[in-house]
C-alpha positions as CSV (number, residue, x, y, z in Angstrom):
1,M,-7.7,12.6,-81.2
2,G,-4.1,13.5,-81.7
3,G,-3.3,15.5,-78.6
4,D,-6.9,16.2,-77.5
5,I,-7.9,15.3,-73.9
6,P,-11.2,13.4,-73.9
7,V,-13.7,14.8,-71.3
8,V,-16.7,12.9,-69.9
9,S,-19.8,15.1,-69.7
10,G,-22.2,14.7,-66.8
11,T,-21.6,13.9,-63.2
12,L,-20.0,10.9,-61.5
13,N,-21.8,9.0,-58.8
14,Q,-20.1,6.7,-56.3
15,L,-21.4,3.2,-56.2
16,K,-22.7,1.7,-53.0
17,K,-20.3,-0.6,-51.2
18,E,-22.4,-3.5,-50.0
19,R,-19.8,-6.2,-50.4
20,P,-19.8,-8.9,-49.4
21,H,-23.5,-9.4,-49.5
22,Q,-25.0,-11.4,-46.5
23,N,-25.9,-14.2,-48.9
24,V,-22.3,-14.5,-49.9
25,V,-21.1,-14.7,-46.3
26,N,-23.7,-17.4,-45.5
27,F,-22.6,-19.4,-48.6
28,L,-19.0,-19.2,-47.6
29,D,-19.9,-20.4,-44.1
30,Y,-21.7,-23.3,-45.7
31,L,-18.7,-24.2,-47.9
32,A,-16.4,-24.0,-44.9
33,G,-18.6,-26.5,-43.0
34,S,-18.8,-28.8,-46.0
35,F,-15.2,-28.9,-46.8
36,P,-14.0,-31.2,-44.0
37,S,-16.8,-33.6,-44.4
38,G,-15.9,-33.9,-48.1
39,L,-12.4,-35.0,-47.1
40,G,-13.9,-37.5,-44.6
41,L,-12.4,-35.6,-41.6
42,P,-14.4,-34.5,-38.5
43,P,-15.5,-30.8,-39.0
44,D,-14.0,-29.9,-35.6
45,F,-10.6,-30.7,-37.0
46,F,-10.7,-27.5,-39.0
47,L,-13.4,-25.4,-37.5
48,D,-13.2,-25.7,-33.7
49,E,-11.1,-22.8,-32.4
50,K,-10.8,-23.8,-28.8
51,P,-11.0,-27.6,-28.3
52,I,-10.7,-28.9,-24.8
53,G,-9.9,-32.3,-23.2
54,P,-11.7,-35.3,-24.5
55,N,-13.0,-33.5,-27.5
56,V,-9.4,-32.9,-28.7
57,R,-8.5,-36.6,-28.3
58,A,-11.6,-37.8,-30.2
59,V,-11.2,-35.4,-33.1
60,M,-7.5,-36.1,-33.4
61,G,-8.1,-39.8,-33.2
62,K,-10.6,-39.7,-36.0
63,A,-8.4,-37.5,-38.2
64,Q,-5.4,-39.7,-37.6
65,H,-7.4,-42.7,-38.6
66,K,-8.4,-41.0,-41.9
67,F,-4.8,-39.9,-42.5
68,D,-3.5,-43.5,-41.9
69,Q,-6.0,-44.8,-44.4
70,R,-4.9,-42.4,-47.1
71,K,-1.2,-43.1,-46.3
72,M,-1.8,-46.8,-46.9
73,L,-3.7,-46.2,-50.1
74,I,-0.8,-44.0,-51.5
75,A,1.7,-46.6,-50.3
76,R,-0.1,-49.4,-52.2
77,F,-0.2,-47.2,-55.4
78,V,3.5,-46.4,-55.1
79,E,4.4,-50.0,-54.6
80,W,2.3,-50.9,-57.7
81,V,4.0,-48.3,-59.8
82,W,7.5,-49.2,-58.4
83,I,7.2,-52.8,-59.5
84,R,6.2,-51.8,-63.0
85,V,9.0,-49.3,-63.3
86,I,11.7,-51.8,-62.1
87,G,10.2,-54.5,-64.4
88,S,10.4,-52.2,-67.4
89,A,14.0,-51.2,-66.5
90,I,15.0,-54.9,-66.2
91,E,13.4,-55.7,-69.5
């Protein structure tokens, strides 16, 4: 091949652009709806684009409750680790 230019024989056809397929879009919509419930948050916290009045307060209240629970869990873990780190340093 030293210096030769390779040539493809035949014709080239353009592939059809059917991306994303409708099934993929439906699957992504399903995943987007399942994501907040997997975190334990109300789905409207992520998905509702124009919340109004009482709905906003209810969704924010539920989300804040979940965030407070997680914050307490992390604080307990950090305290558990801190006691052991200080104990090993004193030792």
